[in-house]
C-alpha positions as a Python dict, from the first residue, in 0.01 Angstrom:
ca = {
    (1, 'M'): (0, 0, 0),
    (2, 'I'): (143, -324, -126),
    (3, 'L'): (-108, -501, -435),
    (4, 'T'): (-185, -823, -296),
    (5, 'P'): (-465, -1086, -475),
    (6, 'A'): (-662, -1007, -163),
    (7, 'T'): (-680, -618, -224),
    (8, 'A'): (-724, -679, -596),
    (9, 'E'): (-1023, -898, -505),
    (10, 'Q'): (-1181, -604, -287),
    (11, 'W'): (-1078, -339, -542),
    (12, 'L'): (-1266, -585, -820),
    (13, 'Q'): (-1549, -650, -528),
    (14, 'R'): (-1594, -249, -443),
    (15, 'Y'): (-1633, -223, -849),
    (16, 'G'): (-1916, -500, -916),
    (17, 'D'): (-2115, -339, -622),
    (18, 'A'): (-2095, 8, -715),
    (19, 'W'): (-2206, -127, -1081),
    (20, 'E'): (-2474, -366, -969),
    (21, 'R'): (-2632, -76, -711),
    (22, 'A'): (-2599, 142, -1032),
    (23, 'D'): (-2373, 410, -809),
    (24, 'P'): (-2158, 628, -1029),
    (25, 'S'): (-1984, 791, -742),
    (26, 'A'): (-1884, 500, -537),
    (27, 'A'): (-1707, 354, -908),
    (28, 'A'): (-1506, 725, -935),
    (29, 'Q'): (-1402, 674, -618),
    (30, 'L'): (-1199, 357, -693),
    (31, 'F'): (-985, 565, -886),
    (32, 'T'): (-695, 832, -922),
    (33, 'E'): (-790, 1215, -995),
    (34, 'D'): (-577, 1148, -1273),
    (35, 'C'): (-662, 819, -1422),
    (36, 'Q'): (-727, 704, -1767),
    (37, 'Y'): (-1010, 478, -1834),
    (38, 'F'): (-984, 283, -2184),
    (39, 'E'): (-1384, 88, -2229),
    (40, 'K'): (-1220, 1, -2585),
    (41, 'P'): (-868, -36, -2719),
    (42, 'F'): (-889, 233, -2997),
    (43, 'S'): (-1119, 471, -2816),
    (44, 'P'): (-1002, 784, -2613),
    (45, 'P'): (-984, 727, -2247),
    (46, 'A'): (-1273, 895, -1962),
    (47, 'C'): (-1020, 1096, -1812),
    (48, 'G'): (-968, 1164, -1408),
    (49, 'R'): (-1217, 1081, -1182),
    (50, 'D'): (-1426, 1322, -1333),
    (51, 'G'): (-1427, 1116, -1671),
    (52, 'V'): (-1549, 813, -1486),
    (53, 'L'): (-1807, 1003, -1348),
    (54, 'R'): (-1903, 1105, -1617),
    (55, 'Y'): (-1851, 773, -1808),
    (56, 'W'): (-2046, 589, -1497),
    (57, 'S'): (-2339, 854, -1488),
    (58, 'A'): (-2499, 628, -1770),
    (59, 'V'): (-2545, 339, -1629),
    (60, 'P'): (-2847, 382, -1420),
    (61, 'E'): (-3011, 558, -1659),
    (62, 'G'): (-2998, 201, -1926),
    (63, 'Q'): (-2914, -88, -1739),
    (64, 'T'): (-3126, -303, -1450),
    (65, 'D'): (-3075, -599, -1298),
    (66, 'V'): (-2741, -588, -1315),
    (67, 'S'): (-2440, -892, -1203),
    (68, 'F'): (-2095, -890, -1212),
    (69, 'R'): (-1860, -1147, -1175),
    (70, 'F'): (-1482, -1195, -1187),
    (71, 'R'): (-1192, -1390, -1142),
    (72, 'L'): (-851, -1268, -1059),
    (73, 'L'): (-589, -1390, -1324),
    (74, 'A'): (-267, -1221, -1198),
    (75, 'V'): (-138, -988, -988),
    (76, 'Q'): (214, -815, -1025),
    (77, 'V'): (370, -543, -835),
    (78, 'N'): (91, -278, -940),
    (79, 'T'): (-86, -462, -1201),
    (80, 'V'): (-401, -672, -1219),
    (81, 'I'): (-530, -912, -1487),
    (82, 'A'): (-882, -1032, -1425),
    (83, 'H'): (-1163, -1195, -1616),
    (84, 'W'): (-1508, -1083, -1556),
    (85, 'S'): (-1843, -1139, -1640),
    (86, 'A'): (-2188, -884, -1632),
    (87, 'S'): (-2541, -913, -1731),
    (88, 'F'): (-2809, -677, -1730),
    (89, 'T'): (-3128, -561, -1811),
    (90, 'R'): (-3138, -233, -2144),
    (91, 'R'): (-3425, -55, -1912),
    (92, 'A'): (-3493, 146, -2330),
    (93, 'S'): (-3586, -287, -2495),
    (94, 'G'): (-3594, -485, -2234),
    (95, 'S'): (-3346, -705, -2394),
    (96, 'R'): (-3075, -836, -2183),
    (97, 'V'): (-2728, -832, -2234),
    (98, 'A'): (-2457, -1073, -2116),
    (99, 'L'): (-2050, -919, -2146),
    (100, 'D'): (-1733, -1123, -2090),
    (101, 'G'): (-1466, -942, -2050),
    (102, 'V'): (-1084, -874, -1922),
    (103, 'F'): (-895, -612, -1744),
    (104, 'V'): (-587, -490, -1725),
    (105, 'L'): (-560, -230, -1450),
    (106, 'E'): (-233, -54, -1302),
    (107, 'F'): (-295, 102, -921),
    (108, 'D'): (-120, 371, -727),
    (109, 'E'): (59, 314, -395),
    (110, 'R'): (-302, 379, -195),
    (111, 'G'): (-483, 95, -425),
    (112, 'L'): (-686, 304, -648),
    (113, 'C'): (-651, 248, -983),
    (114, 'R'): (-475, 481, -1224),
    (115, 'T'): (-505, 304, -1543),
    (116, 'L'): (-825, 45, -1666),
    (117, 'R'): (-800, -136, -1999),
    (118, 'E'): (-1048, -351, -2064),
    (119, 'W'): (-1194, -573, -2359),
    (120, 'W'): (-1506, -746, -2405),
    (121, 'H'): (-1767, -909, -2599),
    (122, 'R'): (-2139, -883, -2601),
    (123, 'E'): (-2423, -1121, -2635),
    (124, 'E'): (-2737, -917, -2650),
    (125, 'R'): (-3102, -1145, -2624),
    (126, 'P'): (-3439, -963, -2696),
    (127, 'P'): (-3709, -969, -2416),
    (128, 'P'): (-3891, -1260, -2460),
    (129, 'A'): (-4233, -1276, -2649),
    (130, 'T'): (-4514, -1194, -2493),
    (131, 'D'): (-4882, -1265, -2606),
}
C-alpha cells in the first residue's frame, strides 16, 4: 500500500472515531502487532497491539463527550505529521479538558501504524458552578 494524504486522513479519521466512540479494540486494530506508541517523549512506549489496547482501555472509564479533530501537515514515504486537537469531559470530576498536539506516525506497507509519537498540551477547566 502506498501512503497518500487520503490514506493518512482515513487512518486519522478512524483513530478519532475510535476515541470518540470509546472503542479501545478499534483503536488497537490501527496498529501493527509490534508497534511502539509513545504518548510522551520521555516515557516508555506502549508496545504491541496488546499494549495499545491496555493503554486505550482506560479511556472509556475516564472520559466522555470526546471530540477529535486533525489537520494533515505532511506525508512522506511512510511517515505522517498531523496537528490534532481533542476535548472531553472527565467522568470523575466533570472538568472539561482541551488537548492540542502533534503526531509523527510511521506506517507499514499494510497501512497500519508501526510507531506513534505525540506531543501535546492540556488545558483543564473545572465544571460550571451550580447554585
